[in-house]
N, C-alpha and C positions, 0 to 999 in steps of 0.2 A: 678031205682033210679031217683027221680025227683029233689031232692035237694042235695047239697053238699057244700063243702068249696072250694072257689077259693083262692089259695095261691099266694101271690104277691112277698114277699121277706122275708128273714131272717134278723133280726137285733138284737140289744142288748135289753134286758129287760128294759123297761122304762115305765113311765106313759104316756099312749097314748093320742092323741087328741080325742075328743068325737066321731068323725066319723071314727076312726080307731080301729079295733078289733085285739087284740093280743092273741095268744096262747103261753104260756111261759113254759120254762123248763130250769132249771139250768143256769140262766143268759142270755139265748137266748130267742128270741121271733119270732114267725111266724105271719106275717101280713096276715089276712084272711078276707073273707067276705062270708056269706051264699048266694048262688046263685041258680038260676034255671038252671039245667043242659041241658035243651033243646037246647039253642043256641050253646053250646059247642058240643053237640051230632051232630047237623046239620053240624058244621064245620068239625068234624071228619069224617062224612059220605060223605062229599063233599070236598075233599082236593083241588080241582081246585079253590075253593074260595080263597085259600091262594096265588095263583099266578096271578089272574086276577087283573086288575086295579079297585079298589073298589070305590064306591061312599062314600060321607061323612056320609050318614045315613046307610051304609052297616053294618050289625051286626058285621062283623069282625072288622071294623074300630071303632065302638062304644066300643066293648069289649077291643080292644087293647089300645084305648085312655084312657079308665078307668084304665086299668092295669098300664100304664105309669104314670097317675096322682096320683095313690095311692103310687107307688114307690117313685115318686118325693116328695110327701108330707112327707113321713117318712125320706127320704134322706135329707130334709132341716134341720133336727136336729140330725140325727143319721146315722152312717155308715150302709149301706145296702148291702146285697147279693141278687141282683135281681133274681127271679126265672123265668123260661121259661113261656112265655105267654100260658095260658091254663092249668096250673098245678092244677088239681082238686083232692081233698082229700075226703074220704068218710065222715069223721066226726072229732070231736075234738081229739078223741083218736088217730086217724091216724096222725093228725098234731103233737101231742106230740111224736109219734113214729118217724116221720120224723126228728124232732129236736134231738131225742136221737141217732138215727142211724148216723146222720151227724154232731154231736156236735163238735168233734175235728177239722174237716176240716172247718166247718163254723166259729168257733171261731177264728181260725188262719187267715181265709180270712178277717174277720171283723177287726182284729188287723192290717192287712196289708193295708187296704184301709181307715182306720180311718184318718180323717183330710185331705183327698184327694178328688179331683173331676176329672171327665173325661172331656177332651177337644179334639175336633176333629179339625184337620188341613188339609186343601187341598191347594195345591200350583200348579200353572200352569204358563206357560209363558204368559205375557200380550198379548192381541190380537192386533197386529199392523194392520194398514190398509193393504189391499191386495196390493201386489206389482204390479206395472204396467206391463202389458203384454209386453214381449220383442218383439221388431220388428224383423221380420224374412225376410222381403222383401229384396232381393238382397244378402242374405247370401249364401255362398257356403255350400255344404254339410259338409265340414270340419269345417267351422265357426259355423254352426248350432250345430253340435255335441259338439264343445268346449263350446258354450254358455250353452247347456243343462248340460254338465258336471259341469260347474262352479255353476250353479243354484242348482243342486243336492248336490254338495259339501257344498255350503252355508247352505242348509237346514239341512244336516247332522251335521254341526258344531253347528247350533242352537240347535238341539236336544241334542247333547253332552253337550253343555254349560248349557242347561236347566237341564239335569239330574245331572250334577255336582253341580249346584246351589241348587237343591232339596236335594241332599245328604248332602251338607254343612248345609242347614237349619235344616234337621233332626238331624244331629250331635249336632248343637247348642241347639235345643229345648230339646234334650235328657239330656243335662247337667242340666236342670231345672225340669226334670220329674223323677219319680221313676220307671216307666215302660212305654213301648209303644207297640202298636200292629199295624202292617201294615194291612190295609184292602185289600181285593182282588180287583184288578182293571181289568176291561174287556178290557181296552185300555191303551195307553200310556198317556192319558189325564184323570185326572190330573197327574202331575209328582210325587206328594206326596199325599197320602190319608192315614192318620195315626191317631190313637187315642192315647192320652197321659194321664197317670195318674199323676196328679200334686198336690203336697201339697198346701194347701190354701196359706200358707205364701210365696210360691215360684211363685204364679200366676203373680204378677206384672212383675217380671223378665222374665217369660215365654212369656207374651204378648208383652213385649218390644222387645224381640228377634224375635218374629213372624213378627213384622212390620219392622224389621231392614234390611230385604233382599229385596231391591227395585227392583232387577232384576226379581223378581217373583211377581205374583199376588197371595196373600195369604188370604184365608178365614178361620177364626177361629169360631167354633161353640161350644156351651156349656154355662154353665157347665151342665154335665149330671151325673146321677148315673153311677157307674162303670160297665156299661153293657158289655163293650168289654174285661173286665178282669176277667170274670168267666171262668176259664180254666179246670174245673172239673165238672163231673156229680154227682148230688145228688143220694144217694140211695133212690129211690122213690118206693119201694115195696108197700108203703101205698097209692100210687096214684091210684085213681079210674078212670076208663075209662067211659066217659059220655055216 
């Protein structure tokens, strides 16, 4: 198979922009594009490409950037269910089957995210200047151990205070969000790394709350399509392997 359909997202049936192709069924629409399957076959045959640090012109980057751009273009006007990058269908009949097999779940998902956008929030303690090295000359062993104990206790209090502040921030932001998803963190920094699904009319209050916690350095990113809130797998029996 040299050609197939790359599926980007499920949305509601609508009049598409000229550069977007829709396959429709019973009120739903699948956003697709006819593609050469060779790049996808190469990625599937060399999975290490998914973990390495790619260049801007790497085929993986180009394809992923295109995928995100198409999803965003539809998301600008309609709710979307983003599909996994690299979802390939054999033909239009397979696209209709995907919509048929997943109609109930997809329709419920689109109802849930309609009028919402995803925002990412990261919070950390502000970076203070490095504390001056404590002078140890002339200290007895007991005095040195006491100094070390005090410094460790102060660091522990800072971490506890930071964690409490991050928990308070999350609780406050959640009052303005419909759902939230904590992202997996490999370390204790940042203190908070969470995606929030926020109604458009609640966004001003959400952003005001994000900036109200001065004890934390808070970074807000978005708006994004609701990538973080796809909690179920499509029935993809019609999906072709490149």
